[in-house]
C-alpha positions as CSV (number, residue, x, y, z in Angstrom):
1,M,-72.7,50.8,-53.5
2,T,-69.2,49.4,-53.7
3,T,-67.7,46.9,-51.4
4,R,-64.4,47.6,-49.9
5,T,-61.9,44.9,-48.9
6,P,-60.9,45.4,-45.3
7,R,-57.4,46.9,-45.0
8,R,-54.9,44.9,-42.9
9,S,-54.5,46.4,-39.6
10,R,-51.3,48.2,-38.8
11,P,-50.4,46.0,-35.8
12,R,-50.4,42.9,-38.0
13,L,-48.1,44.6,-40.5
14,R,-45.7,45.7,-37.7
15,L,-45.7,42.1,-36.3
16,A,-44.9,40.7,-39.7
17,A,-42.1,43.3,-40.2
18,I,-40.6,42.5,-36.8
19,T,-40.8,38.8,-37.4
20,T,-39.1,39.2,-40.8
21,A,-36.3,41.3,-39.2
22,V,-35.7,38.8,-36.5
23,V,-35.4,36.0,-39.0
24,L,-33.0,38.0,-41.2
25,L,-30.8,38.9,-38.2
26,A,-30.7,35.3,-36.9
27,T,-29.6,34.0,-40.3
28,A,-27.3,36.9,-41.3
29,A,-23.5,36.6,-41.3
30,P,-21.7,37.4,-38.1
31,P,-20.3,40.9,-37.7
32,W,-16.7,39.6,-38.1
33,P,-15.2,38.6,-41.4
34,A,-16.2,35.2,-42.7
35,P,-13.4,32.6,-43.2
36,R,-13.1,33.0,-46.9
37,A,-9.9,31.7,-48.5
38,D,-10.5,33.5,-51.7
39,S,-10.7,36.9,-50.0
40,G,-7.0,37.2,-49.5
41,Q,-7.7,38.0,-45.8
42,V,-7.9,34.5,-44.4
43,R,-5.7,31.7,-45.5
44,P,-7.2,28.2,-45.4
45,L,-5.4,26.0,-42.8
46,A,-4.6,23.5,-45.7
47,S,-2.2,26.2,-47.0
48,F,-0.2,26.3,-43.8
49,P,2.9,24.0,-43.6
50,T,2.4,21.0,-41.4
51,E,4.6,18.8,-39.3
52,K,4.4,16.3,-36.4
53,I,5.1,17.4,-32.8
54,A,5.5,15.3,-29.7
55,I,5.2,16.1,-26.0
56,E,7.1,13.8,-23.7
57,T,5.6,13.3,-20.3
58,P,6.8,11.3,-17.2
59,G,6.8,7.6,-17.6
60,A,8.2,7.8,-21.1
61,R,4.8,8.7,-22.6
62,R,4.9,10.5,-25.9
63,H,1.9,12.4,-27.2
64,V,2.0,13.0,-30.9
65,F,0.0,15.7,-32.8
66,R,-0.4,16.8,-36.4
67,A,0.5,20.5,-36.3
68,W,-0.1,23.4,-38.6
69,R,3.0,25.7,-38.5
70,A,2.7,29.5,-38.3
71,D,6.2,30.8,-38.8
72,E,5.7,34.0,-40.8
73,P,4.1,37.2,-39.6
74,D,0.9,36.6,-41.6
75,T,0.4,33.0,-40.5
76,R,1.2,33.9,-36.9
77,A,-1.4,36.8,-37.0
78,Q,-4.1,34.4,-38.2
79,G,-3.4,31.2,-36.3
80,L,-6.6,29.4,-35.6
81,M,-8.9,32.4,-36.1
82,F,-12.3,31.4,-37.6
83,V,-11.7,27.7,-37.0
84,R,-14.9,26.1,-35.6
85,E,-13.7,22.6,-34.9
86,M,-10.4,21.0,-34.1
87,P,-9.5,17.3,-34.0
88,A,-8.1,16.0,-30.7
89,D,-4.8,15.0,-32.4
90,A,-4.3,18.4,-34.1
91,A,-2.3,21.4,-33.0
92,M,-1.1,24.8,-34.2
93,I,2.5,25.8,-33.5
94,F,3.8,29.4,-33.6
95,V,7.5,29.5,-34.2
96,Y,9.7,32.5,-33.0
97,D,13.3,32.6,-34.2
98,P,14.9,34.1,-32.2
99,P,12.9,33.5,-29.1
100,E,10.9,36.4,-27.7
101,P,8.3,37.3,-25.1
102,V,4.9,36.5,-26.7
103,S,1.4,37.9,-26.2
104,M,-1.5,35.9,-27.6
105,W,-5.3,36.6,-27.7
106,M,-8.4,34.8,-28.8
107,K,-9.9,37.4,-31.1
108,N,-12.0,35.7,-33.8
109,T,-11.1,32.3,-32.3
110,F,-14.3,30.3,-31.8
111,I,-13.0,27.3,-29.8
112,P,-11.4,27.1,-26.4
113,L,-7.7,26.3,-26.6
114,D,-4.9,25.1,-24.3
115,M,-1.7,27.2,-24.9
116,L,1.7,25.8,-24.2
117,F,4.6,28.2,-24.1
118,V,8.0,26.5,-24.9
119,D,11.5,27.9,-24.5
120,A,14.5,27.4,-26.9
121,R,15.5,24.1,-25.1
122,G,12.0,22.6,-25.9
123,C,10.9,22.9,-22.3
124,V,7.3,23.8,-21.6
125,V,7.5,26.8,-19.3
126,R,3.9,27.8,-19.0
127,I,0.4,26.4,-19.8
128,V,-2.8,28.3,-20.1
129,E,-5.8,26.0,-20.2
130,R,-9.2,26.5,-21.8
131,T,-8.7,30.0,-23.1
132,R,-12.0,32.0,-23.6
133,P,-13.2,32.1,-27.2
134,L,-13.4,35.6,-28.8
135,S,-11.6,37.3,-25.9
136,V,-9.1,40.1,-26.6
137,A,-7.4,39.7,-23.2
138,N,-3.7,39.3,-23.5
139,I,-2.2,35.9,-22.7
140,E,1.5,36.4,-21.9
141,S,4.3,33.9,-22.2
142,G,6.1,35.6,-19.2
143,V,9.5,34.8,-20.7
144,P,11.1,34.6,-24.1
145,V,9.7,31.5,-26.0
146,A,10.6,29.8,-29.3
147,I,7.3,28.0,-29.7
148,V,3.7,28.4,-28.7
149,V,1.5,25.3,-29.1
150,E,-2.3,25.5,-29.3
151,L,-4.3,22.4,-28.6
152,K,-8.0,21.8,-28.4
153,G,-9.2,23.0,-25.0
154,G,-9.0,20.4,-22.3
155,T,-6.2,18.4,-23.9
156,A,-3.5,19.5,-21.4
157,A,-5.5,18.3,-18.5
158,A,-6.6,15.1,-20.2
159,L,-3.0,14.1,-21.0
160,G,-1.5,15.4,-17.8
161,L,0.6,18.0,-19.6
162,R,2.6,20.2,-17.2
163,P,5.4,22.8,-17.2
164,G,8.8,21.1,-17.3
165,Q,7.9,18.6,-20.0
166,L,9.7,18.4,-23.4
167,L,8.3,19.4,-26.8
168,L,9.9,17.8,-29.8
169,R,9.6,18.7,-33.5
170,P,11.0,15.5,-35.1
171,D,10.6,16.7,-38.7
172,A,12.7,19.8,-37.9
173,S,15.2,18.0,-35.7
174,W,14.3,20.4,-32.9
175,P,15.4,21.1,-30.3
176,Q,19.1,20.4,-30.7
177,R,20.0,18.2,-27.8
178,G,23.8,18.3,-27.3
179,A,25.8,16.7,-24.5
180,D,25.4,19.9,-22.5
181,A,21.6,19.8,-22.7
182,R,20.0,20.4,-19.3
183,P,16.8,18.5,-18.5
184,C,13.6,20.4,-18.4
185,T,12.5,21.3,-14.9
186,P,9.2,22.8,-13.9
187,P,9.6,26.6,-13.7
188,N,8.2,28.8,-10.9
189,A,6.0,30.5,-13.4
190,I,2.3,30.7,-12.7
191,R,0.4,28.0,-14.4
């Protein structure tokens, strides 16, 4: 007589297979492209040009940020996509020369952002706060703009930023403020 080792029951094998599949799915890469600088698809933020920007608020307050600049079609298309953290004093600026109506979205953007739309005079004309990460909904400027500033979500409220305030780019001597420069006034645009 031969002894036979008992075969594993099929339910145990199924449970083991399901557990393995769940673990693999949980640790697998997300379905969107990974932020790989060497792939040629996504540029590292360190390769973007940088500059300082300042937003002037009432009471002679000046809020200064270190900004990455997106001023070419490829850098504007990428923006802050795939970025998972953003320092409170950091910003991304999108430069449009000449000014144009702009539509933004949050595709592949993992952090909520505040978006400030700025006209050619440097005046903030619209603010959209705490945009929804990964959304493909359009976020419209409503009017032609020269700059879009993206800040970490919640920054606009924390600093009291409002339409009608002035954005400065000191490194670029922008905007040009001649004797005929009109002060920024809050527009009637929806906030």
